[in-house]
N, C-alpha and C positions, 0 to 999 in steps of 0.2 A: 447183651443187654446191661450187664453190670457196668460196662465201660461208659455207656451213655449217661447213666445216673451219676457216676463220679464226675464226668465232664460237666454236667449241669450243676452239681454241687460246687465244683471248682470255679465255674464261671459266675455262679451266684456269690461265692465268697470274694472273688476278684471285683465284682461289681460293687459289693458292699464295701470293700476296702477302698475302691476308687471314689465312692460316694462320700466317704467320711471327710476327706479334705474339702470336697465340694460343699457338703452340708455345713461344715465348720466355716467355710468362707462365706456362705450365704447367711449364716447366723451372725457373723461379724458385720457384714454389710447391713443386715437388718438392724442390728444394734446401733450402728453408726447413723443410719437413717432415722431411727427412732429418737436418738439424741438430738438430731437436727430438727425434727418435727417438734420436740418438746421445747427447744430454744425458740423456734418461730412462734409457738403457741404462747410462750411467756411474753415475747415482744408484742404480739397481737393483743394480749390481755392488758398489758401496760398501756398500749396506744388507746385502747377503748376506755380504760380508766381515766387517762388524762383527757380524753375527749369529753367524758361525762363531767369531769371537774371544770373544764373550761366552759362547758354549756351552762353549768350552774353559776359560774362567775359572770358570764354574759347576761344571764337573766337578772342577777343581782344588780349589775351595773345599769341595766335598762329600767328595771322596775323600782329599784331603790330610790333614785332621784324623783321618780313620779310620786312615790308614797310620801317622801319628804316634802315635795311641792304641795301635795294635797293637804298635809298637816300644817305647814308653816306659811304658805302664801295667802290664804284668806284673811288672816288678821292684818297682814301687811298691805294687802289690796284695799281693805276697808279703811285703814289709816290714810293711805294715799288718796282714796276717793273722798274721805272726810276733809282733808287738806285742800283738795281740788275744788270741792263744793264751796268751801269757805272763800276761796279766791274768786269763785264765780258769783258770789253774793248770796249763798245759801238757798238758791232756787228762786230768787226774786227776779232774776233776769238782769240784774245790775252786778257788775263786778265790784270788788272792794274799792278799786280805784275810782270807778264812776260814782259809787254810792257816797263816798266821802268828798267828792269833788276834788280829788287829788290833782287831776290834770288842770282844772281851772285854777287851783291854788298855785300850781307850778308856773303857769304863765301869768299869774298876777291878775287874773280876771275874777271878779266877784259876781255872784248871781243875785 
């Protein structure tokens, strides 16, 4: 019986010695894979960050001109409409040219 116990101890010690290089190899592989995962995570975070920044830039480029147009176009439109209504005779139905008899004067005809 004592021989079987010593054989078991010896086999356990040999297994433990054989496992050490395997365990060390596995730990090195794990460390290498972990470093690779960390690098991919950094790249993914950077990609997401740039995606957010570009989305904000797109929103500013779309909404910004709309806000500027809302602020600055109404006075310009009113001045253009004022000039246009003056050309149309101020709402009387006659244009400036017709109201002054410009065409008649141009052709030398008097009324």
